[in-house]
N, C-alpha and C positions, 0 to 999 in steps of 0.2 A: 505494500499501500504505498503511501505516503509518506515511506519510511526514508527520515533525510539520513541520508547518506554522511553523512554529516560527515560529517564529515566530515567529511568526509569530509574547512575547514575547515570546513570545517572547514570547518568545522569550514566542516571547520575548516571547511578548512575549515583546517579546514583548517593549520592547518596556519609558520603561520604566526608567528608571534610577534606583536608590537602593536602599539600606541599611536594616536593621531599624531600627525606632523605639525612642526612647527616650525619658522624660521631657524636655517644652523648656522652656527658658529661657521666661521673660514676656515678653523682646523679641527674642529669638534668632529667624532664620528656619526654614521648614522642611528647607529642604537646605541642608547646612555642607559647608564642607572643613575640615581640620585635626583636626577631632574633633568628636563630638556638642557642639552648641552655639557652634562655632566660626564661623568665617568665613562669611556669606553668600553663596551660587551665585548669580552675576550671571543676571538674565533676559538671555537670547542666548546663556547660554554652552552649551556642547555636551558633552554625556555619552556617553562611550562604555563597552563592557564588552563582554569574550570570555569563551567559557564557563569556571568554573571551574577551575583546573588540575587535572587527574586524572579530569574528569567528563566527559557524552557527553551530548548533546539527542537523546532519542530519541521516534519515533514509533511507538507500538506498537497491536497492532489490539484492544486490551483495556487495562482499567485495572489487572489485575493479569498480564497476559502478558507475553513477552517478544519475541514474533512481531513486526518492522515495520524500521524505517529506525533506524539510531545513527549519530550524526556526532561528530567530538572537535574539529570547529573551527565556530565559530560567534562572531558580535558583532553587537551592536545599537549604533546612533547616535540618539540625541535631544537637542533644544533645548531649555532652558527658557522655556518661555512665560510661567510664573508662579510666584513663591515667597514667600508671605506670611509673615508672624510666626507662630509656633509656638504651641499648636497650630493646625494649621490643613489646609490640602490644596494642597501644589506640582501645576503644569499642565507637561506635558511634548508635545511634537509628536515623535512617531516617525519618521525620515526614512530610517531604515536597519536590515533585519534582514537578515544575510546566512548561507549556509552554505557550507563549503567541501566541494564536491563530491566532491575527491580523499581528504577525511577520513571520509566514508561509506560504510558496509557495509549491507546485507540479509540477513536470514537467511530471507526469505521464500522457499518451493519456487515453483522457476521464475524467482526473481528471481537477475540473475548480476552486477548494479552500480546502481551510482546515477549517473546522468548531471548533475543539476542538483535543487535546490531554492531556490525561488523565494518570495520573501514579495511578495505582488502588493498592489494597492489602496493602498498609503502614499501621503500618510503618515497615521498613528494616532493619535489623543490619549490619553495615558496623565496620572492622576491618582496624585498619591503622599500617602498621607494620613498624620498623624502616629503613627496604631497600628501604620505601616508596613504597609498593604495598599496595594499597585497594582493599578491597573485599566488596561487597554487596552481603546480603543473604535474601530471605525473609522468614519468621515465618514459623515455622515446620509444612510443610502439605502443604503450600503454594508455590505461585511463585511469581517472579517478573512480572508484568503486567502492560500493556500500552492497553490503547484504544483509538482507533483514528477514526474520523469521517470525512471524505471525502464528497467535492460536486463533481456531477459529473454532465455530460451532462442527464443520465438516472434518477436523482434524488441523496438521501443521502444515502450513505453505513456507515457500521460500521466495521473496521476492528480489531481486537482483537490479541495482540502478545504477547507471555509469554517466560521466559528463566529461567533457573533453580540459574543464580547468575551472577553476572558481577565483572570484575577484570580495576582495573586504575590504573595508576602510578602516583604519588604526585611529584613536581619538586618544590626545594625552592626557586631557582632563584625569581621567581613570584607568589609564594604561591599556585601553582594550581593545580587541578585534569584534567588528560587526558584518557578518555575512547576511545579505536581505535577497530571497526569492531567487538563489542559486538554484538555476534548472539541472534535473536529472532525468534521463532517461528510461524508463524501462527497458532491462537487455533479456531478462527471464521470469516467469512467474505466471502463476494463475491469474485467472480473471479477477480474482479479488485483489488483483495488485494494480495499483493505479499506474496511466500507462505514462504518465511526467509526475516528477516529484519536484515541490519547491522546499529548499532547503533555509531556513533565518536561524540564525542564534548569534549571542554576542557572549563574548569570552574575557573575563576580567575577573581580577589583573593578571597582564602578563609580567611575569617575575623570572632574574635570575639569582638563583641560590638565595633567594625571598625580596630580593630588590626591586621596584617594580622598574619596567623598562620603557624609555621613552623615544618618540622619532623625531630627528630633525632634518 
């Protein structure tokens, strides 16, 4: 069904880490901790972010609808592979994007629960530009993919959704990354699985060893 791969950032990226961009100093890095223009995030550091408090990650059947799957617990993990001087574009390798199925519900007729949501084909590559644009891409020849297993009145079904890429926006006010109506297309699954899924989620705060991350 409208099972947000979240992801997939995801997601999430999805998917992916960093907050909104602000004007950068002449010699500061794109990604910093402490504040905008603060201490440069080191290459190799691991960034993590849960869903923003009080929000849900959703995979709906349409961009304006509310039918699908909703989860209140999700997290992504990414390692920094490049952090040049700002203005510029930092790069990351997204190694994890998870959803806690026990926090997920579905309001689709015939669906009684969510067994699991798995983000496949990791790692993904993420770029974070100084203007706050976050882009998540799969490896060459692959796709961003999320597999959703649902409980139905007729037994368990598996829905697989794919996307060529995801685009999010960072915000330094709360060190967040927001994905809005990122479209996935059903690759396989029963007729109960939506033909398309629209993923929306806000991850915050993005942190590096507990310190909030900013985009410059």
